[in-house]
One Martini backbone bead per residue (centre of mass of N, CA, C, O) as a GRO file, in nm:
protein
  398
    1UNK     BB    1  -5.385   1.255  -2.241
    2UNK     BB    2  -5.674   1.058  -2.248
    3UNK     BB    3  -5.709   0.998  -2.527
    4UNK     BB    4  -5.889   0.696  -2.588
    5UNK     BB    5  -5.986   0.665  -2.298
    6UNK     BB    6  -6.160   0.438  -2.064
    7UNK     BB    7  -6.365   0.506  -1.779
    8UNK     BB    8  -6.506   0.309  -1.518
    9UNK     BB    9  -6.760   0.412  -1.294
   10UNK     BB   10  -6.853   0.268  -0.977
   11UNK     BB   11  -7.148   0.347  -0.790
   12UNK     BB   12  -7.237   0.335  -0.457
   13UNK     BB   13  -7.398   0.320  -0.140
   14UNK     BB   14  -7.267   0.635  -0.042
   15UNK     BB   15  -7.180   0.940   0.077
   16UNK     BB   16  -6.907   0.949  -0.101
   17UNK     BB   17  -7.039   1.012  -0.384
   18UNK     BB   18  -6.988   1.328  -0.387
   19UNK     BB   19  -6.684   1.300  -0.510
   20UNK     BB   20  -6.714   1.193  -0.812
   21UNK     BB   21  -6.769   1.439  -0.995
   22UNK     BB   22  -6.476   1.551  -0.966
   23UNK     BB   23  -6.339   1.309  -1.095
   24UNK     BB   24  -6.475   1.340  -1.366
   25UNK     BB   25  -6.365   1.622  -1.427
   26UNK     BB   26  -6.062   1.547  -1.423
   27UNK     BB   27  -6.083   1.347  -1.665
   28UNK     BB   28  -6.226   1.525  -1.887
   29UNK     BB   29  -5.996   1.738  -1.904
   30UNK     BB   30  -5.821   1.486  -2.048
   31UNK     BB   31  -6.020   1.345  -2.261
   32UNK     BB   32  -6.190   1.140  -2.118
   33UNK     BB   33  -6.383   0.852  -2.123
   34UNK     BB   34  -6.677   0.855  -1.921
   35UNK     BB   35  -6.836   0.600  -1.730
   36UNK     BB   36  -7.147   0.539  -1.546
   37UNK     BB   37  -7.229   0.345  -1.263
   38UNK     BB   38  -7.526   0.245  -1.071
   39UNK     BB   39  -7.686   0.195  -0.802
   40UNK     BB   40  -7.984   0.234  -0.658
   41UNK     BB   41  -7.869   0.345  -0.389
   42UNK     BB   42  -7.692   0.576  -0.511
   43UNK     BB   43  -7.944   0.759  -0.600
   44UNK     BB   44  -7.987   0.863  -0.295
   45UNK     BB   45  -7.714   1.055  -0.307
   46UNK     BB   46  -7.717   1.084  -0.635
   47UNK     BB   47  -7.782   1.215  -0.935
   48UNK     BB   48  -7.752   1.097  -1.256
   49UNK     BB   49  -7.752   1.375  -1.403
   50UNK     BB   50  -7.477   1.467  -1.315
   51UNK     BB   51  -7.318   1.259  -1.488
   52UNK     BB   52  -7.449   1.320  -1.763
   53UNK     BB   53  -7.347   1.612  -1.779
   54UNK     BB   54  -7.032   1.551  -1.751
   55UNK     BB   55  -7.018   1.308  -1.988
   56UNK     BB   56  -7.256   1.272  -2.215
   57UNK     BB   57  -7.376   1.011  -2.073
   58UNK     BB   58  -7.537   0.750  -1.977
   59UNK     BB   59  -7.654   0.640  -1.674
   60UNK     BB   60  -7.621   0.321  -1.545
   61UNK     BB   61  -7.859   0.086  -1.367
   62UNK     BB   62  -8.041  -0.088  -1.556
   63UNK     BB   63  -8.023  -0.384  -1.720
   64UNK     BB   64  -8.332  -0.330  -1.866
   65UNK     BB   65  -8.275  -0.084  -2.015
   66UNK     BB   66  -8.415   0.068  -2.329
   67UNK     BB   67  -8.266   0.373  -2.333
   68UNK     BB   68  -8.075   0.241  -2.569
   69UNK     BB   69  -7.880   0.119  -2.774
   70UNK     BB   70  -7.861  -0.178  -2.910
   71UNK     BB   71  -7.712  -0.393  -2.662
   72UNK     BB   72  -7.483  -0.554  -2.465
   73UNK     BB   73  -7.392  -0.334  -2.241
   74UNK     BB   74  -7.196  -0.474  -2.041
   75UNK     BB   75  -7.011  -0.581  -2.269
   76UNK     BB   76  -6.947  -0.320  -2.417
   77UNK     BB   77  -6.813  -0.177  -2.176
   78UNK     BB   78  -6.599  -0.391  -2.110
   79UNK     BB   79  -6.444  -0.350  -2.384
   80UNK     BB   80  -6.375  -0.035  -2.345
   81UNK     BB   81  -6.229  -0.058  -2.087
   82UNK     BB   82  -5.920   0.031  -1.914
   83UNK     BB   83  -6.072   0.102  -1.636
   84UNK     BB   84  -6.186   0.021  -1.304
   85UNK     BB   85  -6.390   0.202  -1.057
   86UNK     BB   86  -6.489   0.141  -0.720
   87UNK     BB   87  -6.660   0.447  -0.620
   88UNK     BB   88  -6.791   0.374  -0.381
   89UNK     BB   89  -6.743   0.075  -0.177
   90UNK     BB   90  -6.947  -0.134  -0.053
   91UNK     BB   91  -6.999  -0.407   0.135
   92UNK     BB   92  -7.209  -0.533  -0.053
   93UNK     BB   93  -7.049  -0.523  -0.325
   94UNK     BB   94  -6.796  -0.664  -0.233
   95UNK     BB   95  -6.941  -0.930  -0.160
   96UNK     BB   96  -7.064  -0.995  -0.434
   97UNK     BB   97  -6.804  -1.005  -0.606
   98UNK     BB   98  -6.648  -1.212  -0.427
   99UNK     BB   99  -6.909  -1.428  -0.487
  100UNK     BB  100  -7.027  -1.387  -0.791
  101UNK     BB  101  -7.247  -1.161  -0.785
  102UNK     BB  102  -7.488  -1.070  -1.062
  103UNK     BB  103  -7.779  -0.840  -1.007
  104UNK     BB  104  -7.665  -0.594  -1.177
  105UNK     BB  105  -7.517  -0.364  -1.373
  106UNK     BB  106  -7.257  -0.331  -1.212
  107UNK     BB  107  -7.171  -0.629  -1.146
  108UNK     BB  108  -7.189  -0.734  -1.434
  109UNK     BB  109  -6.978  -0.547  -1.564
  110UNK     BB  110  -6.732  -0.594  -1.383
  111UNK     BB  111  -6.718  -0.908  -1.448
  112UNK     BB  112  -6.673  -0.846  -1.771
  113UNK     BB  113  -6.400  -0.719  -1.705
  114UNK     BB  114  -6.049  -0.751  -1.807
  115UNK     BB  115  -5.950  -0.522  -1.661
  116UNK     BB  116  -5.856  -0.316  -1.439
  117UNK     BB  117  -5.941  -0.315  -1.079
  118UNK     BB  118  -6.067  -0.066  -0.850
  119UNK     BB  119  -6.105  -0.048  -0.489
  120UNK     BB  120  -6.306   0.180  -0.268
  121UNK     BB  121  -6.364   0.173   0.039
  122UNK     BB  122  -6.688   0.277   0.209
  123UNK     BB  123  -6.728   0.306   0.565
  124UNK     BB  124  -6.763   0.209   0.858
  125UNK     BB  125  -6.531   0.117   1.076
  126UNK     BB  126  -6.665  -0.148   1.183
  127UNK     BB  127  -6.741  -0.262   0.907
  128UNK     BB  128  -6.455  -0.272   0.784
  129UNK     BB  129  -6.356  -0.473   1.038
  130UNK     BB  130  -6.511  -0.689   0.953
  131UNK     BB  131  -6.417  -1.008   0.881
  132UNK     BB  132  -6.589  -1.042   0.627
  133UNK     BB  133  -6.494  -0.790   0.475
  134UNK     BB  134  -6.190  -0.856   0.485
  135UNK     BB  135  -6.214  -1.121   0.328
  136UNK     BB  136  -6.332  -0.994   0.068
  137UNK     BB  137  -6.092  -0.809   0.010
  138UNK     BB  138  -5.879  -1.034  -0.008
  139UNK     BB  139  -6.016  -1.181  -0.241
  140UNK     BB  140  -5.993  -0.956  -0.449
  141UNK     BB  141  -5.685  -0.934  -0.439
  142UNK     BB  142  -5.638  -1.233  -0.532
  143UNK     BB  143  -5.796  -1.155  -0.818
  144UNK     BB  144  -5.653  -0.851  -0.888
  145UNK     BB  145  -5.754  -0.639  -0.717
  146UNK     BB  146  -5.733  -0.307  -0.631
  147UNK     BB  147  -5.668  -0.144  -0.317
  148UNK     BB  148  -5.798   0.153  -0.183
  149UNK     BB  149  -5.721   0.272   0.095
  150UNK     BB  150  -5.848   0.409   0.355
  151UNK     BB  151  -5.904   0.664   0.552
  152UNK     BB  152  -5.839   0.869   0.835
  153UNK     BB  153  -6.126   0.993   1.027
  154UNK     BB  154  -6.409   1.158   0.989
  155UNK     BB  155  -6.717   1.043   0.979
  156UNK     BB  156  -7.048   1.073   0.904
  157UNK     BB  157  -7.126   0.991   1.223
  158UNK     BB  158  -6.848   1.110   1.388
  159UNK     BB  159  -6.646   0.916   1.377
  160UNK     BB  160  -6.318   0.779   1.441
  161UNK     BB  161  -6.156   0.645   1.147
  162UNK     BB  162  -6.157   0.406   0.930
  163UNK     BB  163  -6.337   0.416   0.590
  164UNK     BB  164  -6.259   0.656   0.431
  165UNK     BB  165  -6.260   0.795   0.143
  166UNK     BB  166  -6.061   0.915  -0.060
  167UNK     BB  167  -5.967   1.155  -0.230
  168UNK     BB  168  -6.002   1.235  -0.562
  169UNK     BB  169  -5.696   1.280  -0.613
  170UNK     BB  170  -5.618   0.987  -0.540
  171UNK     BB  171  -5.796   0.835  -0.741
  172UNK     BB  172  -5.670   0.967  -0.987
  173UNK     BB  173  -5.385   0.839  -0.948
  174UNK     BB  174  -5.468   0.548  -0.985
  175UNK     BB  175  -5.559   0.585  -1.278
  176UNK     BB  176  -5.301   0.712  -1.398
  177UNK     BB  177  -5.111   0.475  -1.340
  178UNK     BB  178  -5.264   0.283  -1.542
  179UNK     BB  179  -5.322   0.498  -1.825
  180UNK     BB  180  -5.113   0.737  -1.894
  181UNK     BB  181  -4.894   0.501  -1.958
  182UNK     BB  182  -4.679   0.313  -2.074
  183UNK     BB  183  -4.472   0.031  -1.945
  184UNK     BB  184  -4.140   0.107  -2.027
  185UNK     BB  185  -4.025   0.079  -1.701
  186UNK     BB  186  -4.057  -0.199  -1.639
  187UNK     BB  187  -3.822  -0.323  -1.397
  188UNK     BB  188  -3.722  -0.050  -1.307
  189UNK     BB  189  -3.480   0.136  -1.116
  190UNK     BB  190  -3.550   0.457  -0.973
  191UNK     BB  191  -3.353   0.749  -0.895
  192UNK     BB  192  -3.446   1.055  -0.722
  193UNK     BB  193  -3.375   1.395  -0.687
  194UNK     BB  194  -3.497   1.659  -0.454
  195UNK     BB  195  -3.451   1.977  -0.384
  196UNK     BB  196  -3.323   2.149  -0.087
  197UNK     BB  197  -3.060   2.187   0.083
  198UNK     BB  198  -2.953   2.218   0.440
  199UNK     BB  199  -2.710   2.432   0.607
  200UNK     BB  200  -2.614   2.467   0.917
  201UNK     BB  201  -2.512   2.730   1.140
  202UNK     BB  202  -2.734   2.680   1.358
  203UNK     BB  203  -3.023   2.618   1.540
  204UNK     BB  204  -3.167   2.839   1.328
  205UNK     BB  205  -2.973   2.852   1.080
  206UNK     BB  206  -2.943   2.843   0.708
  207UNK     BB  207  -2.832   2.708   0.402
  208UNK     BB  208  -2.970   2.768   0.072
  209UNK     BB  209  -3.223   2.748  -0.184
  210UNK     BB  210  -3.485   2.782  -0.447
  211UNK     BB  211  -3.575   2.504  -0.445
  212UNK     BB  212  -3.893   2.305  -0.481
  213UNK     BB  213  -3.902   2.007  -0.643
  214UNK     BB  214  -4.069   1.991  -0.912
  215UNK     BB  215  -3.884   1.840  -1.112
  216UNK     BB  216  -3.828   1.585  -0.949
  217UNK     BB  217  -4.129   1.505  -0.917
  218UNK     BB  218  -4.188   1.481  -1.219
  219UNK     BB  219  -3.988   1.250  -1.267
  220UNK     BB  220  -4.110   1.049  -1.062
  221UNK     BB  221  -4.393   1.042  -1.185
  222UNK     BB  222  -4.317   0.940  -1.466
  223UNK     BB  223  -4.183   0.675  -1.374
  224UNK     BB  224  -4.429   0.555  -1.233
  225UNK     BB  225  -4.628   0.564  -1.485
  226UNK     BB  226  -4.404   0.371  -1.646
  227UNK     BB  227  -4.339   0.129  -1.410
  228UNK     BB  228  -4.150   0.206  -1.197
  229UNK     BB  229  -3.925   0.182  -0.933
  230UNK     BB  230  -3.941   0.445  -0.691
  231UNK     BB  231  -3.692   0.674  -0.559
  232UNK     BB  232  -3.712   0.958  -0.333
  233UNK     BB  233  -3.475   1.202  -0.265
  234UNK     BB  234  -3.573   1.439  -0.013
  235UNK     BB  235  -3.564   1.748   0.038
  236UNK     BB  236  -3.660   2.048   0.044
  237UNK     BB  237  -4.013   2.111  -0.026
  238UNK     BB  238  -4.299   2.285  -0.211
  239UNK     BB  239  -4.398   1.987  -0.274
  240UNK     BB  240  -4.556   1.708  -0.325
  241UNK     BB  241  -4.512   1.398  -0.344
  242UNK     BB  242  -4.561   1.142  -0.519
  243UNK     BB  243  -4.723   0.870  -0.561
  244UNK     BB  244  -4.593   0.546  -0.538
  245UNK     BB  245  -4.332   0.630  -0.374
  246UNK     BB  246  -4.022   0.626  -0.231
  247UNK     BB  247  -3.939   0.818   0.056
  248UNK     BB  248  -3.628   1.001   0.130
  249UNK     BB  249  -3.544   1.194   0.383
  250UNK     BB  250  -3.353   1.503   0.378
  251UNK     BB  251  -3.122   1.777   0.451
  252UNK     BB  252  -2.834   1.742   0.371
  253UNK     BB  253  -2.579   1.680   0.160
  254UNK     BB  254  -2.468   1.437   0.321
  255UNK     BB  255  -2.735   1.281   0.335
  256UNK     BB  256  -2.773   1.257   0.030
  257UNK     BB  257  -2.514   1.113  -0.037
  258UNK     BB  258  -2.571   0.858   0.132
  259UNK     BB  259  -2.847   0.781   0.008
  260UNK     BB  260  -2.749   0.752  -0.289
  261UNK     BB  261  -2.483   0.575  -0.277
  262UNK     BB  262  -2.619   0.330  -0.126
  263UNK     BB  263  -2.840   0.282  -0.375
  264UNK     BB  264  -2.697   0.273  -0.656
  265UNK     BB  265  -2.623  -0.036  -0.709
  266UNK     BB  266  -2.961  -0.098  -0.730
  267UNK     BB  267  -2.969   0.098  -0.983
  268UNK     BB  268  -3.057   0.193  -1.317
  269UNK     BB  269  -3.169   0.497  -1.265
  270UNK     BB  270  -3.021   0.827  -1.233
  271UNK     BB  271  -3.168   1.143  -1.106
  272UNK     BB  272  -3.026   1.463  -1.059
  273UNK     BB  273  -3.242   1.739  -0.937
  274UNK     BB  274  -3.110   1.858  -0.711
  275UNK     BB  275  -3.018   2.139  -0.498
  276UNK     BB  276  -2.697   2.146  -0.396
  277UNK     BB  277  -2.490   2.246  -0.177
  278UNK     BB  278  -2.151   2.344  -0.212
  279UNK     BB  279  -2.164   2.446   0.090
  280UNK     BB  280  -2.039   2.415   0.433
  281UNK     BB  281  -1.999   2.454   0.744
  282UNK     BB  282  -1.730   2.381   0.944
  283UNK     BB  283  -1.892   2.520   1.192
  284UNK     BB  284  -2.213   2.511   1.374
  285UNK     BB  285  -2.154   2.614   1.633
  286UNK     BB  286  -2.218   2.911   1.773
  287UNK     BB  287  -1.934   2.936   1.937
  288UNK     BB  288  -1.765   2.907   1.640
  289UNK     BB  289  -1.870   3.167   1.537
  290UNK     BB  290  -1.765   3.446   1.404
  291UNK     BB  291  -1.738   3.789   1.524
  292UNK     BB  292  -1.752   4.111   1.336
  293UNK     BB  293  -1.904   4.393   1.366
  294UNK     BB  294  -2.185   4.211   1.358
  295UNK     BB  295  -2.052   3.988   1.181
  296UNK     BB  296  -2.031   3.695   1.014
  297UNK     BB  297  -1.773   3.435   1.029
  298UNK     BB  298  -1.749   3.167   0.790
  299UNK     BB  299  -1.634   2.857   0.751
  300UNK     BB  300  -1.597   2.687   0.439
  301UNK     BB  301  -1.697   2.378   0.279
  302UNK     BB  302  -1.710   2.137   0.063
  303UNK     BB  303  -1.916   1.933  -0.076
  304UNK     BB  304  -2.004   1.650  -0.190
  305UNK     BB  305  -2.001   1.500  -0.510
  306UNK     BB  306  -2.252   1.319  -0.626
  307UNK     BB  307  -2.219   1.289  -0.936
  308UNK     BB  308  -1.921   1.204  -0.932
  309UNK     BB  309  -1.960   0.950  -0.758
  310UNK     BB  310  -2.150   0.805  -0.953
  311UNK     BB  311  -1.956   0.797  -1.197
  312UNK     BB  312  -1.725   0.633  -1.049
  313UNK     BB  313  -1.948   0.382  -0.973
  314UNK     BB  314  -2.044   0.295  -1.238
  315UNK     BB  315  -2.219   0.054  -1.383
  316UNK     BB  316  -2.310  -0.166  -1.597
  317UNK     BB  317  -2.606  -0.022  -1.745
  318UNK     BB  318  -2.600   0.240  -1.612
  319UNK     BB  319  -2.792   0.548  -1.563
  320UNK     BB  320  -2.682   0.899  -1.579
  321UNK     BB  321  -2.852   1.199  -1.460
  322UNK     BB  322  -2.817   1.550  -1.491
  323UNK     BB  323  -2.828   1.883  -1.367
  324UNK     BB  324  -2.792   2.221  -1.526
  325UNK     BB  325  -2.756   2.536  -1.372
  326UNK     BB  326  -2.723   2.844  -1.546
  327UNK     BB  327  -2.597   3.190  -1.627
  328UNK     BB  328  -2.354   3.084  -1.816
  329UNK     BB  329  -2.240   2.889  -2.049
  330UNK     BB  330  -2.430   2.638  -2.062
  331UNK     BB  331  -2.319   2.432  -2.271
  332UNK     BB  332  -2.024   2.424  -2.187
  333UNK     BB  333  -2.061   2.353  -1.883
  334UNK     BB  334  -2.239   2.098  -1.926
  335UNK     BB  335  -2.038   1.930  -2.093
  336UNK     BB  336  -1.822   1.916  -1.874
  337UNK     BB  337  -1.999   1.751  -1.679
  338UNK     BB  338  -2.045   1.504  -1.850
  339UNK     BB  339  -1.742   1.423  -1.848
  340UNK     BB  340  -1.632   1.463  -1.547
  341UNK     BB  341  -1.900   1.276  -1.430
  342UNK     BB  342  -1.990   1.037  -1.609
  343UNK     BB  343  -2.234   1.093  -1.793
  344UNK     BB  344  -2.516   1.045  -2.016
  345UNK     BB  345  -2.685   1.302  -1.902
  346UNK     BB  346  -2.776   1.651  -1.956
  347UNK     BB  347  -2.988   1.896  -1.800
  348UNK     BB  348  -3.024   2.214  -1.932
  349UNK     BB  349  -3.039   2.545  -1.778
  350UNK     BB  350  -3.153   2.889  -1.738
  351UNK     BB  351  -3.196   3.155  -1.517
  352UNK     BB  352  -3.239   3.375  -1.765
  353UNK     BB  353  -3.493   3.210  -1.844
  354UNK     BB  354  -3.808   3.231  -1.909
  355UNK     BB  355  -3.963   2.938  -1.763
  356UNK     BB  356  -3.716   2.868  -1.590
  357UNK     BB  357  -3.641   2.698  -1.308
  358UNK     BB  358  -3.739   2.813  -1.022
  359UNK     BB  359  -4.090   2.766  -0.926
  360UNK     BB  360  -4.193   2.658  -1.180
  361UNK     BB  361  -4.411   2.477  -1.420
  362UNK     BB  362  -4.172   2.516  -1.610
  363UNK     BB  363  -3.943   2.436  -1.892
  364UNK     BB  364  -3.601   2.478  -2.048
  365UNK     BB  365  -3.436   2.234  -2.226
  366UNK     BB  366  -3.110   2.077  -2.269
  367UNK     BB  367  -3.010   1.780  -2.417
  368UNK     BB  368  -2.699   1.618  -2.320
  369UNK     BB  369  -2.473   1.435  -2.502
  370UNK     BB  370  -2.201   1.310  -2.657
  371UNK     BB  371  -2.365   1.374  -2.966
  372UNK     BB  372  -2.593   1.574  -2.838
  373UNK     BB  373  -2.840   1.852  -2.887
  374UNK     BB  374  -3.161   1.903  -2.725
  375UNK     BB  375  -3.401   2.141  -2.784
  376UNK     BB  376  -3.651   2.250  -2.583
  377UNK     BB  377  -3.937   2.364  -2.531
  378UNK     BB  378  -4.170   2.509  -2.368
  379UNK     BB  379  -4.280   2.326  -2.073
  380UNK     BB  380  -4.383   2.120  -1.873
  381UNK     BB  381  -4.238   1.927  -1.634
  382UNK     BB  382  -4.386   1.670  -1.711
  383UNK     BB  383  -4.313   1.674  -2.014
  384UNK     BB  384  -4.005   1.686  -1.973
  385UNK     BB  385  -3.980   1.415  -1.826
  386UNK     BB  386  -4.074   1.242  -2.066
  387UNK     BB  387  -3.846   1.326  -2.260
  388UNK     BB  388  -3.620   1.207  -2.094
  389UNK     BB  389  -3.720   0.908  -2.107
  390UNK     BB  390  -3.725   0.880  -2.407
  391UNK     BB  391  -3.415   0.914  -2.438
  392UNK     BB  392  -3.316   0.693  -2.250
  393UNK     BB  393  -3.450   0.457  -2.405
  394UNK     BB  394  -3.312   0.512  -2.673
  395UNK     BB  395  -3.019   0.477  -2.567
  396UNK     BB  396  -3.054   0.181  -2.454
  397UNK     BB  397  -3.123   0.059  -2.743
  398UNK     BB  398  -2.912   0.211  -2.958
   0.00000   0.00000   0.00000
């Protein structure tokens, strides 16, 4: 996925340096070329051999090290890098870069890099909130550096507060957002629905379905990595929402309907991937539910059709995509939805097909437009989400 990409990791003197080898592993698993720079202080927390073993490349520390092929090494690395991450970033190195001081291999190389630079501060809570450190962080942000804000929790000295470097999975997402995909959705506003709505029967019980939200989250993640401004309207999900998207939590089908239709006029692309309950109890108060011979008798009414409402109010240039999960006559039923709900695209799959449907990490979709049916092979939901956006962009270009 990251073949041909180079990530430059700059590691400074902080106990949080122990997290970076796992970040390296996550990147190299995607065939990314990872180069590591360290300050001399950083070598007191972790041995450079660790990084050299994981990356297969020399870990650079000394500006005047002659044990590599002759080149102006900091300039050579700066030209190669697609993104630079300084993590952990100590107060000392933040201050030096903010003031234009380049007195070692790490600061020299970072300043020579024209690419995006991400800084992850890691230090004691009181040091992080020192006004001088805060001014230096603001100065870096003003110069275009992205700041990965620290977490709040127990610090290395036992104090509780912010200043702790985020987990490596979070740092990984910062890097992926920058280099995983070209930004062909930049400037687009994308709204995605995900998860299973829940219709209460009484204060204890509710009606729902087996949707986990994985497909909707994969769609939101793909849109975010491609540069879109993403809003995720999320019902109950068994997966965490992707980072860097606005999450609007909802419970019932009515709440999702209101959340989606109120935001639709300001949205360029809408993808309804949530599994919305078709029916809701007519009366949910426990004393209004009928009981007969120990069984509940519940009057049900249809929920509002979100996709149909979106199609009815679709503005010029807006793109609407729906999902159709069927157990029989998949293509026929899905094409009917395309027409009756005024959609541009329907992503159809069958619950009877292994590897598709609820709870899996894969999907098998058929993408249905007014004049085409594109059958996709079994693939990860993330890959399927990218194929959906590839088609959307192709259709919008005409």
